[in-house]
C-alpha positions in Angstrom: 75.1 5.5 100.2 76.2 4.6 96.8 74.6 1.5 95.0 77.7 -0.7 95.6 78.7 0.8 99.2 78.3 -1.8 102.1 79.5 0.5 104.7 81.7 3.3 106.1 85.6 2.8 107.6 87.5 5.2 110.1 91.0 5.0 111.2 91.0 7.1 114.7 94.8 7.7 115.2 95.7 8.8 118.8 98.8 10.8 119.6 100.3 11.3 122.7 103.6 11.5 124.7 104.1 12.5 128.0 105.6 16.0 128.8 109.4 15.5 128.8 110.4 19.0 127.7 114.0 19.9 129.7 113.1 16.4 131.7 116.0 13.9 130.7 117.2 13.1 127.4 118.4 9.4 126.3 117.3 6.8 126.9 114.1 8.7 129.0 112.7 12.1 127.9 113.1 14.4 124.8 113.9 11.7 122.6 110.3 10.5 123.3 109.4 13.4 121.6 112.1 13.9 118.9 111.7 10.4 117.6 108.1 10.3 117.1 108.5 13.7 115.0 111.1 11.9 112.8 109.7 8.7 112.3 105.9 8.9 113.0 104.6 12.7 112.5 106.9 13.9 109.7 106.7 10.9 107.7 102.7 10.7 108.2 102.0 14.3 106.9 104.2 13.4 104.0 101.9 10.7 103.3 98.9 12.4 104.0 100.0 15.5 101.8 101.2 13.4 98.9 97.5 11.5 99.1 95.6 14.6 99.3 97.9 16.2 96.1 97.2 13.2 93.9 93.2 13.7 94.8 92.7 10.2 96.4 89.2 10.1 98.1 90.5 9.4 101.7 89.6 10.7 105.2 90.8 9.6 108.6 90.5 11.2 112.4 93.4 12.3 114.5 93.7 13.0 117.9 96.5 14.9 119.9 96.4 15.3 123.5 97.1 18.8 124.5 100.5 18.2 126.0 102.0 17.1 122.6 100.5 19.8 121.0 102.2 22.1 123.5 105.7 20.1 122.9 105.4 19.9 118.9 105.0 23.7 118.9 107.4 24.8 121.4 110.4 26.6 120.3 113.1 25.0 122.2 111.8 21.3 121.1 111.9 22.6 117.4 115.4 23.6 118.0 116.3 20.3 119.8 115.0 18.4 117.1 116.9 19.9 114.2 119.7 19.3 116.2 118.7 15.6 116.9 118.3 15.2 113.2 121.5 16.7 112.4 123.0 14.3 114.6 121.4 11.6 113.3 122.5 12.3 109.7 126.5 12.6 111.3 125.9 9.1 113.0 124.7 7.5 109.6 127.5 9.2 107.9 129.9 7.8 110.3 128.5 4.3 109.9 128.6 4.3 106.0 132.5 5.2 106.4 132.9 2.8 109.2 131.2 -0.4 107.4 133.1 0.4 104.1 136.0 0.2 105.7 135.5 -3.3 106.6 133.9 -4.1 103.2 130.5 -4.7 104.8 128.2 -3.8 101.7 124.9 -4.4 103.4 125.5 -2.7 106.6 126.6 0.4 104.3 123.5 0.1 102.3 121.6 0.3 105.5 123.5 3.0 106.7 123.1 5.0 103.4 119.5 4.7 103.6 119.1 6.0 107.0 121.6 9.2 105.7 119.0 9.6 103.2 116.0 9.2 105.4 117.2 11.7 108.0 118.3 14.2 105.4 114.7 14.2 103.9 112.8 14.5 107.3 114.9 17.4 108.2 114.4 19.0 104.9 110.6 18.4 104.9 110.4 19.8 108.4 112.2 22.8 107.6 111.3 23.7 103.9 107.8 21.8 103.2 106.3 22.3 106.6 108.2 25.4 107.5 108.8 23.9 111.2 105.5 23.9 112.1 103.7 20.6 112.6 100.5 21.6 114.1 99.9 24.1 111.6 100.4 21.5 108.9 98.0 18.9 110.3 95.7 21.9 110.8 95.7 22.4 107.1 94.8 18.9 106.4 91.7 19.6 108.9 90.8 22.9 106.7 91.3 20.9 103.6 88.3 18.5 104.6 90.5 15.3 104.8 91.2 15.1 108.2 89.3 15.3 111.3 91.0 16.3 114.4 89.6 15.5 117.9 90.5 16.6 121.2 91.4 15.3 124.2 92.4 15.8 128.1 95.1 18.2 129.1 97.7 15.9 130.1 96.2 12.5 129.5 95.0 12.1 132.9 93.1 8.8 133.6 89.6 10.1 134.0 87.7 7.3 135.7 90.0 7.6 138.8 90.0 11.1 139.3 87.6 13.5 141.3 85.3 16.0 139.3 87.1 19.2 139.7 90.1 17.1 137.9 88.0 15.8 135.4 86.5 19.1 134.4 90.0 20.9 134.5 91.5 18.6 132.3 88.9 18.7 129.8 88.4 22.4 129.8 92.1 22.9 129.4 92.1 20.1 126.7 89.4 21.7 124.6 91.0 25.4 125.2 94.1 24.3 123.9 92.7 22.6 121.2 90.4 25.7 120.0 94.2 27.6 120.2 96.2 25.2 118.2 93.3 24.4 115.3 91.2 27.5 115.5 88.0 25.7 116.0 85.9 23.7 118.6 86.4 20.2 118.6 83.5 18.0 117.8 85.0 14.8 119.3 87.4 13.5 122.3 89.7 10.6 122.9 89.1 9.9 126.8 92.8 8.3 127.7 93.0 4.5 127.7 89.2 4.9 126.4 88.7 5.3 130.1 85.1 5.6 131.6 83.2 5.5 134.6 79.5 5.7 134.4 79.3 8.1 137.4 82.8 9.5 136.4 82.4 13.1 137.6 79.5 13.9 135.5 81.2 13.1 132.5 78.8 13.3 130.1 77.5 16.8 131.4 81.0 18.1 131.1 81.3 17.0 127.5 77.6 18.4 126.4 79.0 21.8 128.2 82.1 21.8 126.1 80.3 20.9 122.9 81.6 17.3 122.6 79.4 15.4 120.4 81.2 11.9 120.6 83.8 10.0 121.8 85.1 6.1 121.7 85.2 2.9 124.1 86.7 -0.5 123.5 84.7 -3.5 122.1 83.9 -4.9 125.4 82.2 -1.7 126.5 79.5 -2.2 124.2 79.5 -5.9 123.3 80.2 -7.5 126.5 82.3 -10.6 127.4 85.7 -10.8 128.5 87.4 -7.5 128.6 90.9 -8.5 127.4 91.9 -5.3 126.0 94.9 -4.3 124.1 97.3 -1.6 125.7 100.0 -3.5 126.9 99.3 -6.8 125.1 102.7 -9.0 125.1 104.3 -7.4 128.4 104.1 -10.8 129.9 105.2 -9.3 133.5 101.5 -8.1 133.7 99.2 -10.6 134.8 95.9 -8.1 135.4 92.6 -9.8 136.6 90.1 -10.1 133.6 87.0 -8.7 133.8 83.6 -10.4 132.5 81.2 -7.6 131.3 78.6 -9.9 130.9 76.1 -10.0 128.2 75.3 -6.2 126.6 72.1 -7.3 124.9 73.7 -8.3 121.4 74.8 -4.6 120.9 77.2 -3.9 118.0 80.2 -2.0 117.5 79.3 -1.1 113.8 77.0 1.4 115.1 77.4 4.2 117.3 74.8 4.9 120.2 73.7 7.7 122.4 74.9 7.7 125.9 72.6 10.9 126.5 69.7 10.8 124.2 70.1 13.0 121.3 73.3 14.6 122.7 76.8 12.6 123.1 77.3 9.7 120.9 79.8 6.6 121.6 81.6 4.6 119.1 83.0 1.3 120.0 86.3 0.0 118.8 86.2 -3.1 116.1 88.1 -5.9 117.6 89.1 -8.0 115.0 90.6 -5.3 112.9 92.1 -4.4 116.2 94.0 -7.6 117.1 95.1 -7.8 113.4 97.6 -4.6 113.9 97.8 -4.9 118.0 98.3 -8.6 118.6 101.7 -9.7 120.1 101.0 -13.0 118.7 99.6 -12.7 115.2 99.6 -8.8 114.6 101.4 -7.7 111.4 104.0 -5.7 113.3 105.7 -8.6 114.5 106.3 -10.2 110.9 109.5 -11.8 110.6 110.3 -9.3 107.6 109.9 -6.1 109.6 112.5 -4.0 111.3 113.4 -4.9 115.0 112.5 -2.2 117.3 114.3 -3.7 120.4 118.2 -4.1 118.5 120.3 -1.3 118.1 124.0 -0.9 116.9 126.3 -0.1 119.7 128.1 2.6 118.0 125.4 4.8 116.4 122.2 3.3 117.7 120.5 2.5 114.5 118.4 -0.3 113.9 120.2 -2.5 111.3 117.9 -5.8 112.0 115.0 -7.5 111.3 112.6 -9.3 113.2 113.4 -12.6 111.9 111.2 -14.6 114.5 109.5 -14.2 117.6 111.4 -16.9 119.0 115.2 -15.5 118.0 116.8 -13.5 120.5 118.4 -10.4 119.9 122.0 -12.1 119.0 120.1 -14.0 116.4 118.5 -11.5 114.4 119.0 -11.3 110.6 120.4 -7.8 108.9 117.1 -5.8 107.5 116.0 -5.7 104.2 114.3 -2.9 103.2 112.3 -4.4 100.0 111.4 -7.4 101.7 109.6 -5.4 104.3 107.8 -3.0 101.8 106.7 -6.0 100.0 105.3 -7.6 102.7 103.6 -4.3 103.9 101.8 -4.4 100.6 100.6 -7.7 100.9 99.4 -7.6 104.8 97.3 -4.1 103.3 95.5 -6.1 101.0 94.8 -8.4 103.8 93.5 -5.5 106.1 91.4 -3.8 103.3 90.1 -7.5 102.4 88.9 -8.1 106.1 87.2 -4.4 106.2 85.6 -5.3 103.0 84.4 -8.6 104.4 83.2 -7.3 107.8 81.5 -4.6 106.6 79.6 -6.7 103.7 78.6 -9.4 106.4 77.3 -6.7 108.9 75.2 -5.0 105.7 73.7 -8.0 104.6 72.6 -9.3 108.3 71.3 -6.2 109.2 70.4 -4.7 106.1 72.3 -1.2 107.6 75.1 0.7 106.5 77.9 0.1 109.5 80.8 1.8 110.4 84.0 0.2 111.4 86.2 2.0 113.7 90.0 1.2 113.9 91.9 3.2 116.7 95.2 3.0 116.8 98.2 4.8 119.0 99.5 6.9 115.9 103.3 6.3 117.6 102.7 2.7 116.3 103.2 3.7 112.7 106.6 4.4 111.8 108.1 4.4 115.3 107.1 1.2 117.2 106.5 -0.4 113.7 109.0 1.1 111.0 106.7 0.2 108.1 103.5 1.0 109.6 103.4 4.4 107.5 103.9 2.3 104.5 101.3 0.3 105.2 98.7 2.7 106.3 99.3 4.4 103.1 98.7 1.4 101.2 95.3 0.6 103.3 94.0 4.3 102.4 94.9 4.1 98.6 93.4 0.5 98.5 90.4 1.5 100.5 90.1 4.9 98.2 89.7 2.6 95.2 87.4 0.1 96.8 83.7 1.0 95.7 82.1 -1.2 98.7 84.1 1.0 101.6 83.5 4.8 102.3 86.4 6.3 104.4 84.7 8.6 107.0 84.9 10.5 110.3 83.0 10.5 113.3 81.1 13.5 112.9 80.1 13.0 109.5 78.9 9.2 109.9 76.8 10.9 112.8 75.3 13.7 110.5 74.4 10.8 107.9 73.5 8.2 110.1 72.3 9.6 113.7 71.9 6.9 116.5 68.7 5.2 116.8 69.4 3.8 120.2 70.2 4.6 123.9 73.0 2.7 126.0 74.7 2.7 129.2 78.3 1.7 129.4 79.9 -0.1 132.1 83.3 1.1 134.2 86.1 0.3 131.4 89.2 0.9 129.6 91.1 -0.4 126.5 93.9 -1.8 129.2 94.9 -5.5 129.7 91.9 -6.9 131.6 89.4 -4.1 130.3 89.2 -1.9 133.4 92.0 0.0 135.5 94.5 -2.5 136.3 97.6 -1.2 134.1 97.2 2.2 136.1 95.9 1.1 139.5 97.6 -1.5 141.1 99.9 -2.9 144.2 102.7 -0.7 142.7 101.1 2.4 141.8 98.5 2.5 144.8 100.8 5.5 146.5 100.5 7.5 143.3 96.7 7.7 143.6 96.6 8.2 147.5 99.2 11.3 146.7 96.6 12.4 143.8 93.9 12.5 146.0 95.6 14.8 148.8 97.1 17.1 146.2 93.8 17.3 144.4 92.3 18.3 147.4 94.4 20.7 148.7 94.3 22.8 144.8 90.3 22.7 145.3 90.8 23.8 148.9 93.0 26.6 147.8 90.8 27.7 144.8 88.0 28.0 147.2 89.8 30.2 149.7 90.5 32.6 147.3 87.6 32.4 145.3 86.2 35.7 146.8 89.5 37.3 147.1 91.4 39.8 144.9 94.8 37.8 144.4 98.0 40.0 143.4 99.6 39.5 140.1 102.4 37.1 141.6 100.2 34.9 143.9 98.1 34.1 140.8 101.0 33.3 138.9 102.1 30.8 141.4 98.6 29.2 141.4 98.5 29.2 137.8 101.7 27.2 137.9 100.4 25.3 140.5 97.6 24.2 138.4 100.1 23.0 135.6 101.9 21.1 138.1 99.0 19.2 139.3 97.6 18.7 135.8 101.5 16.9 134.8 101.1 15.0 138.1 97.8 13.7 137.0 99.4 12.3 133.6 98.5 8.5 133.3 101.8 7.8 131.8 103.4 7.9 135.1 101.5 5.1 136.7 101.5 3.3 133.3 105.6 3.4 133.3 105.8 1.8 136.9 103.5 -0.9 136.0 104.8 -2.1 132.7 108.5 -1.6 133.9 109.8 0.3 130.9 110.9 3.3 132.7 109.7 2.7 136.6 112.5 5.0 138.0 111.9 7.6 136.0 108.6 7.6 135.9 108.4 7.8 139.7 110.9 10.2 139.8 108.9 12.5 137.8 106.1 12.3 139.7 107.6 13.2 142.7 109.1 16.2 141.0 105.8 17.7 139.9 104.5 16.8 143.5 107.2 19.1 145.0 106.8 21.7 142.5 103.3 21.9 143.2 103.7 21.8 147.1 106.4 24.5 146.8 104.0 26.5 145.0 101.1 26.3 147.2 103.1 26.6 150.4 104.3 30.0 149.0 101.1 31.1 148.2 99.7 30.1 151.7 102.5 31.7 153.4 102.7 34.8 151.4 106.5 34.0 150.7 107.0 36.5 147.9 110.8 37.6 148.3 113.5 37.7 145.6 114.6 33.9 146.0 111.0 32.5 145.4 110.4 34.8 142.7 113.0 33.7 140.7 112.4 30.0 141.5 109.0 30.8 140.4 110.1 32.0 137.0 112.3 28.9 136.7 109.5 26.4 137.1 107.5 28.6 135.0 110.0 28.1 132.0 110.7 24.5 132.7 106.8 23.6 132.6 105.7 26.3 130.3 102.4 24.5 128.9 99.3 25.9 128.5 100.0 29.4 128.5 96.6 30.8 129.2 95.6 28.4 132.1 93.7 29.8 134.8 94.1 28.1 138.3 90.6 28.7 138.8 89.4 26.0 136.5 90.0 23.6 139.1 86.9 25.0 140.8 85.0 22.9 138.2 
């Protein structure tokens, strides 16, 4: 470390959106991906390239679930995004005329802002990044300013899954990463930071796939009450809060070996996490920022600001872009100062250069928190100028300061309550019962055909069945049911993939390869076309 450096800082941005290609539009479906592209991924790329070109000394870690990578690079979704951006430009122009006709200058200016915003987003997508967002992120990794970590295929919640399914999710996840980024990953994001000590030989699987490190929530290492973050602020959820007891005074400022000399684990820093995530006092809830939940009844644009947490939607005041950016600047100062203070405190107490790990869902920035990209840029610039903080990535820190302790981790997640309630509860128990049945059915048919030559049509059907099972295993469906955000949609999607899976398995079992089934198979393959190289034998484990 340089003389003045007190420690290391690592943003870990986790990107995930469930598979919604040709599975609905507004309010649930393809717009999830299209909005994230326009409000998070393209603005974030613009920021990261701007920082790189200005030779700012920054580094951060990003992860993408394979199901998201497949959608970002899908030709159909690329075309849909261009249509979406063009429609937003048209709606903004119509709003400019509408507000001009009623002499509302403030709303007209905001509509003009949105028109310029989406024109810029579309031009950037087409011209700067050549419609290839995954390739744009890959180039940043190749340039050494970004470390991209892997995740599992469809964001399956691993602590509640059987071993063959865990292996399939992880193997397809790593293979998909390699296909898109042309290298093997060194780190992995376990969905929802979910971990179980006897979780299907998880450590052995990671080692087998070349994974060196992953992340868990604070209480997994420090102990205490498992408050968790994911779902914070949803008053309809009342999970039991787990007590993880004493964890032998372990700190999240250092990584640990989970398997001696092999797999390392980093813990989330709680103080900085709450500063961003907390529904009560996190930055995004400031009254100056754009209000996410109120939309114009004609165009759907957000023209209002948070105003106050106590103000209902009818009482929201108009958004002031300048005021919001001033607040982002102020709060970026606060965050950098907080990180500096925490790292200095750990350094002085331990005599060691610690690492502060700050993981967030990347869609928080820009999409949910519209000014979040601006805040992030300010933080990265200010940290690059701070001589006491060095920004780093997981693998770089491990090269410099390998762990010197081995730790055992408890069953945990970063969900509210600290364990599995958000995904497994009275409302979702039926889903996990079905998943057990379908997973066993897949394992049985793989075993049945293990030593038998399978014809090309049966192989196609079984490969597609493995895709449907992975989509069925997505953690999004029970999450959306529990949080009531899109319960009916999520239940319907779950049942759709279940029906397709069973239809394909039954056709193979009955050798039902007539003309009508061939057409049906082709239709399912086109609709759920992710993971083109998948082999159903991956469920053999």
